[in-house]
N, C-alpha and C positions, 0 to 999 in steps of 0.2 A: 663226948662233946655236947655243947648246948647251943642250939640255934640262936641267932640274934633275936631279941625280944619280939620284933614286929613280924618275923617270918614264921610261917606255920607249915608243918609237913612232918612226915614220918621221921623218927629217930631210932637208930639201931638199938639203943639202950632199952627202949620200950618194946622191942620186937619179939616175935615168936621164936622159940628155940626149935630148930629142926635137927634131926640126926640121921646119919646114913652109916651102914655097917659094911665093912670090907674085911677081907682076910687080913688079920693082924692089925686092924685099925678101926676105930670108931670116930667118925667125924660129927662134930656139932657146931652150929653157928646160929646167929640171930638174923632173922629177916624182918624187914620193916612191915608194920601193919598198915596196909594201904586202905584209906578210908573209902575210896570209890574204886570198884573193880573194873579195870580196863580190859577185861575179857582175856584174849589170848596172851596178853602181856602181864598176866598174873598167874603163873603156873608153877607148881612145885611137883616134882616127880612123885607119883604114888608108889613107885618102887623104891624102897629104902634099904633093901638087903642086896648087896652086890658081891656076895660070896659065891664062887662057882658060877658066875654070871655068863650067859651066852651073849657074845658081842657080835654075832653074825649080822644083826640089823642095825648096828651102830653106824655112824658116818665114817667111812674109811677114807684115808688119804695116804698118798705115797705108795710105795710098793714093798714096805717092810712090815706090814701088819699093824701099823698105827691106826687108831680109830678114836672116836669121841662120842660122848652122849651128853646132851643138855639135861640137867636135872632141875634147874631153876631159871625162869625168865620172868622178870618183873619190871614194871615202869611206874613212876609216880611223879607228882608235881609238888612244888613249893609255891606258896602264895604270900602276898603282902598286901597291905592296905594302900589304896590310892588316896588322893586328896579328899575324896568324897566318902571315905570309909567303906569303900567296896573292896572285896577281895579280888586280886588279879593274879594270874599265873605269872611267876617271875623266874622260875627255874624248873628244869625237867631232868629226871634221872632214868637211866635204863641199865638194868643189871642182868648179866647172863653168866651162869655158872655151869661148867662142864666137867665131866670126868674124861681124862686123857689116858689112853692105854698105850703103854710102851711096846715097841717091837720086841721080838723074842731076844734079840741080841742085847738090847738095852735092859731088858728084865734080868737076863743072866749076868750082866755086869754089875748088878746091884747099885747102879748109880743113884737111884732114889733114896738109898739108905745111908747116904753120906752127904752132909750139908754142902761140902765144897764141890763134889762132883755134880750134885743136883743143881746148884745155882749156876755152875759153869756151863752145864748142858743147856739150861733154859736161857741163859744170857746169850750163848752162841746161837740159839734158835731164833733170837730176835733180829740178828744181823742181816741186813740186806745191802750188799756191796753196791747196788745201783742207786742207793739213796742219794738225793741231792740236798745240799744244805739250803733250807728256805731262807729267803732274804728277810731281814728285819724281824725274825721270830726267834730271839735267843732262848725263849722258854719252850720251844717246840722240839720234841724228841727226834734225834737223828743218829746216824751211825757215829758221827764225830763226838757226840756227848753220851754215847753208849745207851741211848734211850732212857737216860736217867735211872738206869738199873741200880737197885740197892737191895741189900739183904733184909728180910723180915725176920727178926729174931723170935724164935719160939723155944719152948722148954727142951724139946728133944731134937727135932730137926728143923732147920731154918727154911724159910721160903724165899721167894724172889719177887720183888715189886719193880714194875717198869711202866713206861708210857709208850704208846704206839700211835702212829698216824694210820688209823684203820679206815679212814674215809667216811666214817659214820657221822662225824661232826666237824665242821670247818672251824668252829670257835675254839674248842679244846680237844686235846688228844684223848684217846681211850686209855683209861688207867687199868693196868693188868697186874695180876698176881698169880703165882704158881706155888703149890704146896705138895710135898710128897705124901702119898697116902700109904702105899706099900711098895714092894719091889716092882709091881706091875702097873699101878695106877697113880696118876697125879691129879690134883685139883687145879682147874684154871678158872679164874675170876676176871670178868671184863666189866668195867663200870664206865658208862658214858654220862657226863654231866654237862649241862649247858644252860645259859640264861635264856629267858623267853622274851621275845620282842614282838610288839604289835606294829602293824604297818598302816600308814595313812596319816594325813596331816593332823587330824584331830585325835589320833590314837594315843593312849596313855604311854608314858615312857617308863622303861625299867629304871627303878630308882638307884640301882647299885652299879658299880663300875666293873669293868673286865677283871681288874686285879682282885676285887672282892670275890667274884664268883670263882675265879681260878683258885684262890686260896681256900674257899669253902669246899670246893669239889675235892681237893686234895685232903682236906681235914675229914670230910665224910668218908673217903675211901680208907684212910688210916683207921677211922673208927670202926668201919665194917671189918677190917682185917683183925682188929683187936679181939673180935668175938669168934674168930675161927680157932677151934680147938680140936686137936687130933690126939686121941689116946691110943698108944701103940701097945700091942700085946707084949708080955714078958719075952717071948721068943724073938720078936722083932727088935726089942730093946737090946737084947744080947748081941744080935748081929750088928746093930747100929753102934754099940759100944766097941765091938771088936774092930769094925771098919775105922772108927774115929781114932782108936789107938794105933792102928797101922798107919793112918795118915799122919799122925803126930810123929811117929818114929822115922818117917821119911826125911 
């Protein structure tokens, strides 16, 4: 994608390529080059090899052995000129990427190695039966619209894209994506994007509409996901092919 001419900020096409190694998979993606380092919100894991990894100190949740580890946390801004040709913050982004570890039962089921079972599993994980339909927010993710879940087509195994009300931003929902790495691990991407507003009678106004920022955030997220590439080992590909053939035969 190309940003509108007057808006400046990182673009994924110009980003750095990072790689992580797993059993039976190699993950590569592009991360934005951030012009000013915001400290703790610009971190990339120094550990890149997750083969035979010890997950004892990962963040554990539930009682089935599931856990997660953050490997990337980044934040950056977009700017535009005001009427006096000064640069103003007009939008903010926050990116968090984690590795999710399956429970032993989920690992044994090989659900990650079949696109249909993988997307079904993570679609179900989004569902909250206590969700209430927000008033006057037709573009807000809810149980009734299935959180705008849709398949992310990839060469070997598809991922899942969705939107969630994570409470991190009142203006726009969090954009989420999940990709299978191997039978044990999945990749989770969370992207928050919102417009920047100044307060006060004499404060500058954001020159773009809600609809503009909503569309741009979705486009940025699609652009990010287009640079996610997972290369599976021949052994994993053989299992993936066998499971797909069994699924087709049903």
